[in-house]
N, C-alpha and C positions, 0 to 999 in steps of 0.2 A: 104682191100686196104687203104693205107694212104691218109688222106686228105691234104689240102694245108699247114697245120701247120708243116708238116714234113720238109719244107724248111726254117723254122724260126730258129733263133739262140737261143731264149729263152728256157731254159729247161722246164719251165712251159707249154709253148705252145706245145713243142714237146711231153710232157706227154699225150697230147690229140690227137696226130697225127693219132693214130689207132682207135679213136672213130668212130662209124658209123655216128655220126653227121658230116655234111658237113661244118666244121668250116672254117671261113676265118679270117685272121688277120685283125686288125683295119686298115682302109685305104680307099682311094677313090674307089677302086674296090668293096669293100663291100657296100659302100653307093650307088654307081652306080647300083649295082645288085639289091639292095632293091628298088630303084626307077624304074628300068626297069620291075621288077616282081610285083611292087606295093604291097610289103609285109612289115610288120614291122620287125625291127631288134631285135633279142634276143641277148643282150650283156652280156657276163659272164666274170667277172673280178676276178682274184685270184692271187696266187703266189705258187711257187713250194713246200714250206714247210708247206702249210696250210692244217691242218688235215681235216676240214669240206669241203674244196674244193675237197679233195680226196674222201670223203664220197659221195658227190653229184655226182662226176664223176662216181664212181662205181655203184651207185644206178640208175642214170638217163642217163648220157651221154654214158654209155656203153650198155644201154638197147636198143634193136632193135626197139621196138614199139615206145618208147619215141623219139628215133632218127628220125624215119620215120615221126612222127608228127612235130618235129622241122624242118626237111628238107622240108616238104610239105608246111607248113604255114608261115615260117619265114626265114630270112637270119641270120644264127647263126654266131656270132663274138666272138672271144676270145681275151682277153687282159691280159698281165702280168703287174700287178700294179707296180712292182718294176722297170720295164723297161719304163712304161708310167705313172708316177705319175700324170701327167696333166689330162689325161682322167679319171683316177681313182678319182681324187679330184672332177671333175665336176659332175660325175654321182653318187659319194657317197653323195655329197651335195644334189642331187636331191632325192635320196632314203631317206636320213634323213629328208628332208622337207616333204616327203610323209608319212613316217611311224614313225618318231621320233627316229629312231635308224638305225645304219648301221653295216657293218662288211663284212667278206669274207667267202664264195664266195658272190660276189655282182651279183645279177640277176636283169636285168632291160630291159624294153621293150621300143624301140624307134621308132619314125616315120622314114620313109626313109631319111628324111633330118637330122636325128640325135637328134630330140627333145624327151626327155623322157616323158612317160605318165603313166607308172606303174612299180613298182619294189619292191624288197625285198632282202633278203640274201639267206639263205639256204631254199630250199623247199624239203620236203621228198617225197619218191616215192608213199606213201599212206598217207592219211590224219592223222596227229598226231601232238603233240606239239602245238595244237590249230592252226595248219597251214593246208591249203588245200594241196592236193598232187600236184606235179609239173605238171603232165598231166592235172589235172583239171584247173590249172592256164593257161597252154598253150591252152587248148580247149576254155576256156572262152575268152581269149584275141583274139584268131583267130576268134571266132564267133562275138565278138564286132567289130573287124576290118572290117568284111564283112558286117554286118547288122546294126551297130550303129556307123559308122565312125565319124559322126559329134560330138558325145559325146566324143569319144576317142581324136579327134583333139582338142576339147575344153579343155579337161583335160591337154593335152600337152601344149597348149597355156597358161593356167592358171599357170602351174608349171614353165614354162619359164618366165612368168612375175615375179614370186617370185625370181627365180635365177638371172635374169638380174637386177631386181630392188634392189637386196641386195646392200646396200650402201658400197662403199669402205671404208677402214679404215679412220676414220676422221682425217683430218689434224689439227694441233694445233700449235699455236704460243706460248703456255705457256712454261715457263722454266721448266726444270726437277725438280721434287719435291723430296727432300731428305727424306721426311716423308713416302713415299710410300713403300720403302723396309722394314722398321721395321713393318709397318702395315701388309704387306703381310706375314712376318714371324710370326706375331701373329696369322694370319689366319691358317697358316700351323701348328702351335703349337696346336691350339684348335682342329684341325681335326686329329691330330696324334694318331695312334693306339699304345699306350704304352703296350698293352698286347702282340701283335704279331709283331709289327713293320710295318712301312709304312703308307699309306693313303688309305682309302676306305675299302670296304669289298670284298667278292668274286664276280668276279675274281679279283685278286690283281696283279698289275703290279709293276715293280721295280721303276718307276718314277725317272730314273737316272738324268735327268736335274735338278730335285728338289734337289737331294743329292749333286750334284755339286754346286748348289747355296748355300746350307747350309755350305758346306766345304769352299767355297770362302768367305762367310760371316764371318766365324770364322777367316780366315786368315786376312781379312781386318779390322775387328772391334773387334776381340777377343770375339766374341759372343759364350759363353759357351753352351747356350741352343741349338743353331744351331748345334754345334758339337755333343751334346748329341743325338739329333734326328738322325743325320747322322750315328753316331756310332751304335746306337741301331738298326736302319733299316738294315745297312750293316751286322751287326752281326747275326741278325735273318735270313736274306736271305742266308748267308754263311752256316748256320747250317741246312737249310731246304732242301726239295726235289727239289726246283727250281734250286739249285746248283747241278751240276754233281759231286757227292762226290768222284768218282773214276777218271774221266778223266779231271776234271777242266772245267771251263766255266759255263754258265747259260742257262737255258731254257727260253722260251719266257715269260711266266707268270704262276702264280699259280691259279688253279681253286678254291682253298679254301682261307680263310683269314689267315691261319697259315703258308703259304709257303710250304706246305707238298707235294701236288700232282700237278705237272705242266702240261701245254701243252708242249710237249717235243721237239718242233722244237728249234734249236739253231741258232741264227741269228748273223751275223757279227756285225751289228750295236749295238745290246745289249751288246755283249761281249767286243767290243772296248770301249764303254762308261763305262761299269762296271769295267773293268780293270783300267781305269783312276780314277774312284771313289775310289776304294780300295787302289790304289797307293797314292792318295791324303789323304785318311784317315790314311795311314801309316805315311806320312809326318807329319801330325798333331799330331799323338799320339805315334808313334814309337812302336805300338803294333804288335808283330810278326805275329799274325793271319791275319792281313790285308795285310801284304806283302806276306804271303803264298797264300792267295786267288788271289791277283793280279798276282803273278807269275804263278799260276796254270791256270788262265784265259788266260794269254798271251801264256802259253804253249799249251793250247788247240788250239788257233789260229794258232800257228806255226805248230802244228802237223796235224791238221785236215782240215784247210781251206786255207793253203798257196799254191798258184800256183807256179810252179818251176820258173816262170819268175819274181816273186817278189810280185805281188798283192795277194789279198785274195778273196776267193769265198764268195758267198752270204749267204748260209745257209746249215744246215743239216736238213733233213725232220723229222717231228714228228713220222712218221710211218716207220716200218721196217717189215720184214717178220714175220707174227704172229700178227701184229696190232700195235696200237699206244703205244709207250713206252716200248715194250717188250725188246728192246735192253738194256734199262737202269735198268729194275726192276728185282727182285730176289725172289725166294722161298727159304725156309730153305734147301730143298733138293739140290738146285743148289749151295748154299753156301757150303754145306757139300761136294758135288762132286768137287768143285773147290779147296777146301783147304785140303781135305783128312784127316786131323787131327781133331777128334771130339772136342778137347779142343779149337783149333784155330777157328773152326766153331762156337762154343758157344760165343767166344769173338767177332767174327764178327757180329753175330746176335745181341748181346747186344750193341755193339758200333754203329751199323748202324740201329738199330731198326727193324730188320727183324723178322716177326712173321708168324705163320701158317696161320692166317686169312688175313694178308696183309693189305694194305691201298689202293689198286687199283685192284679190280677184282681178288682177291686172290693172288696177287703179291705185293711186297713191294718196294716202292720208298725209296731209301736209304737216311737217314738223320743223323744228329749228335745231341747230347744233346743241347738244347737251352741255350746259354750262358747268365748268369746273371739273377737276379730275375725278371727283367722287360721284358724278351724276350720270354714270353709265358709260359703257364703252363707246367712244366716238364712232360714228358711222362715216365711212369714206364717201357716202352718197350725199352727205349734208355738210356744208362748210359755211363759215360766216360770210355775210355780205355786209358792206358798209351800211350802218343803220338808216341813213337818209334814203339810200337807194332801195333798201328792203321795204321801207315804209311806202315809197312810191309804187313798188311792185305790188305790195299788199293792197293798196288802194285800187289799183287798176284791175287786179284779179277779183277783188270783192265786187267791183262794179260789173264785171263780166258774169260773175256767179249769180248776180241778181236777176239775170234773164232766164235762169233755169226754173223749172217747176219747183215750187217751194214745199217743204214738209208741212203736213197738216198741223193746225194750231188747236190745242185744247183751251178754249176761252173761258173755262170755268174759273171763278175766283175762289180761292181757298184761304180762309182766315189765317190759319197758323203760318202758312208760307208767306202771306203778305205781311204778317207781323215780323218775320225774319227779314224780309226785304226792307221794312221800315227801319229796323235797327241799322242795316247797312247804309241806307240813304242818309239817316241822321248822323251816323258816325262819319260818313264822308263829308257832310256839311260842316261838322265840327272840325275835321282835320284840314280840309283844303279851302273852306269858305266859299265854295262855288254856289252861286245862286240857284243853278239848276238842281243841285242835290237837295237844297233846303226846300225849294218849291215842290219837288217831287215828294219829299217826306210829308210836307204839310197837306198836300192834296190826298195822299194815301191815308194819313191819319184821320182827316175829315171823313173820308169814305168809310173807314172802319167804324167810326163812332156814329155815323148817320145811316148811310144806305145799307151797311152790313149789320146794323143793329136797328131794324125798322121799328120794333116795338120796345126798344130799350134793352133787348136781350140779344147777345151776339149770335150770329148764324155760323155754321160750319162753312157754308159755301153759297154761292149765288152765280147764276149765269143769265146774262141779258135781262136782268131785272127779276128773274124767276128765283124765289128763295129755295135753298136746299135745307138740309137738316139743321137742327140746333147745334151749337158749338160743343166740342169735346174739350177735355182738359188742355190738350196742347194748343188749341185755339185761344182759350182765355189767357194762358200763360204767355204765349208768343206775342199776342196783341198787347197784353199788359206791358211786357218788356219793351216792345217797340214804342209804345206811347211814353214810357218813362225816358227812353233815350231821346225821343223828340222833345219832351219837356226840357231836358237838360241841354237842348240845342237852341231853342228860341224862347224858352221860359214862358210859354203860353199855358196858363194853369189849367185850361180845359183838358189838356193831354194828361196831366197828373190826376185829375178827377176821373178821367176815363180809365186810367191804369188801376186806381183804387177799386173801381167797380169790377174790373176783371178779377182782382185778388179776392174781393168779397164773394164773387161767384165760386171761386176755387174753394174757399174756406167753408162755404155753406152747402155746396152741392157735390163736392168731389172727395172730401177727406173721409177715410175709413176710420172706424173706431180704433184700429191699431196705430193710427197716425200716418199711414201711407196714403197714396192717392189712387183713385179709380180713374180710368179713361173716360167713363161715361157719367153723366150727372145722376143724382139720386132719383129723379123723376123720369128717367129714360125708359123707353120701351123695354119690356122684359125679354131678355135673351137667355140662351142656355147658361151662360156664366156672365159675370160682370168683369170685363177685361181690365187688366192692370199691367200696362206695358212699361217696364222699368229700364229696358236697354235703349241706348241710342240706336237709331237706324241710320238712314242717311241724315235725318234731322235729330236734334237733341231730344232726349226723352221728355215727354210732357211733364212728368214728375220732377225732373231736374230743372226744367224751365220754371215750374211753379215754385220750387225752392228758391231759385234766383230772384224771382219776382218778390217773394215774401221777404227775403233778406234785404233786398234793396228798399222796399217800403219801410221796413223796420229802421233802416238808417235814416230815412226821411222823417219818420214820425216818432220813433222811440217806443212804438206800441209793441209790447211783449207778445201779444197774440200772434203777430206775424212771425216773429223769430221762433216762438215755441213750436208752431206748426212746422216750420222749415227744419228745425233741428231734430224734431222727432223723426221725420222722414229720412234725414241724412244719417242719423244714428243707426237706423235700421238697415241702410244700404251700404254703409261705408266700407265694410270688409269685403263684401262681394265686389264692389266697384274697384277696390285696390287689386283684387285678384284677377280681374278681367278688364284692364284699362282701356282697350280699344272699343269695348262695348259699353263702357260706363264713364267715358271721359267727361261728359257734362256734369255728372255727379261729383267727380273728382275736382272739377273746377269750382263747384259749389263748396266742396269741403275746404279747399284752400282759402276761399273767400270767407267762410264762416270762422276759420281759425285765425284770420287776420284782424287787425284793429279796424273798428268801424270809424270811418272818417267822413266828415261832412264839410261843405263849404257853402256859406251863405253870402250872396252878393247883394248889396243894396245900392241902387242907383238907376239911372236912365239907361236901358240897354242900347239906345241909339247914340249915346254920348261917347265921346272919345275916351274919357277916363274909365268908363265901364268896360269898353272894348279893350283897353290896354290891360286891365286886370284879367279879362277873359283870355286874351291872347297869351299872357304869361302862363296861365293855367294850362291852356292847350299845348304849349311848348313843353311843359314839364311832363305832361301825359301821366299823371299819377294813377296807380292802380287802386281800385277799391274806394274811390272817392265819389260821393254823390254831391250834386250841385243844385242849389235852389237860388232863385233870384227874384227880386221885386223892387219896384220903385219905393222911394221914401214915402211912408204913410199909406202904402197900398195894403188893403185888407187881403189876407191870405189864409187858406185852409191848411197850409203846410206848417207843422209845428217848428221845423228847423228855422223858419223865418220870424218866429215870434220874438218880439222885443228887440229886433235888430234895427239900427238906425245908421244913416250916413253921417260921417264925421265932417263937420265944417262944410257941409254941402258938397262933398266929394264922394265919388263912388268908393264903397268900403267893402272889404272882404273880411269875413269871420271864418277862420279855419278851426274846426272842432274835431275832437275825438271822443266818441261816446257822449256827445252833446256837452262836453267840457271844452270851452273855446280858448284859444290864444288871444292875445291882444289884437284888436282890429287893426288892419293896415289899409293904406290908401295908394301905395305905389307898387308897380309891377315888381320892382327889385325886392321889396320887403315880402311880398307874397311868394315869390320864387324861393327866397331864403327859407321861409316857413315850410313850404312844400318839401324842400330838399331835406330839411331836418326831420320832418315827420315821415318821409317815405324812404329813408335810407334802407336799401334792401338788406335783408338778413342773408348772410352767405348760405348758399344751398348746401344741405347736408351731403 
């Protein structure tokens, strides 16, 4: 018999609807029931694509005896961390404070008023991994609640003192320090893994905000070492098993330091960010492999995660029928069966490194030869195959893989992640001029402004037309940035108006009196604390994205209230960001943007006309950093101050290049515009 999660919209919660555990969703009903029954709450937080969440569900939540114990002694509550990042942040902080580490599934015990007093992550069904069994944990907590409650409550109060006493981000009146970005880059360079690419050991994550920081540093300052680190990391990941060598896109992270064996879930946010990183690497280097990877990643999003209405789903699961990664991995016999030709099978085994012993429980995660002398020790099992031949093998193996049982899809629409995808699609349309990218961006932008804002206020999520919670800081900021990127692609002013609305929501509902940003709006439900997440996670920090949105709007409008709010937050976080660059890369990118000159370009003319397109093409070829672009037809009314009092000269498309709203002479030829752009954007040598 289904429990109450069957009525929820979240695919993760619905995965547990048939558990014998009497789950409740988070809410007042669950808290009231705990108070009425005088029982502690067992809170389990996870997400639909989480492998270890599935493992714990199969081992414990589907087990009758464990479920009976949970139902008898506790009020069990399930939360989808992707739908409720606020709750996840509060209780993840509590578990980290208790144990020194966190992760998912998050397993935490609360008093009936929601105060945490004990927690961890995954607990096995029998004692192993130096962990007690889950039933032992349940029994111990239940016994302590009945017989030693004062000690339990004292532990809860002590933990709450830690959480509540944690100081907010310190305010600072200090000016922005231009020495901090070079110092942070030195830290990144010292920690860089020149053997295998990236930062840190196993497990190894893509660290895409760091890669975007490095690529932007190269654009702004001509920093060759920053570009070299980004190129090396992106090349190593593209050749490794973390990349889906057949279907495009990337898995969540690698369990080893060489990018060989991933955790196989594929997330919208990772792929939106990585598509943008590879696209920007192509802009910087014009190396075809980076364009190939970017296009394949966008192709994965279009093919596997696109909702027919225009937005994009959250993720593909790590597991499929047969276990984790079975959909993506191969044996020599499967290669031979798919290709039929022994010579072709030998080529495929050599090109993708497929061996009899495999690299994951007797199966092989496909990979390519590591490019370049510094991208890891070459494996004798993987050797280059002529590109056209490899592409044909890839196509045929992909077709064969399509007959396998597919990983489950989380078809929830999350605003922030769709905002990141919108940036990637719009930047691709700007860069390559493909109609598919522009159409995808426009459909997604319309969905965000309409269906995901049904009453004019942005939602956090939606599934199959069923609305989720209201938007959080990262949703408003990411959607605002996506809309601004789209505006600078097709110059439809409704995108700009939509972006301004997101910024106004940030300023009126999320700013703290200290000048920093909360994750939740001022009228949000009352929780134990009001979370304030400043670090990048897999995605850029909501606060850092809010700063970028406000700085960009200041460049369009000249309104000081945008820049003052952004600079207050940056001033408070800048030193912490420089000390921990892998965790604060998006803030560092904001810092270097804020320290750079504010440049604007106004284009007046018919966007469909050849002379307008020639000017725009010259601009795209130069790829200047930190430049905002506004455009309108001659005589068209506009809400954008940058376009005020601009006119076409002699009936020709005209460009006005400005710095802090002081403009150079207007020009009408691509050559003159390129000359002005080069004079204005000559990089300052990196310190």
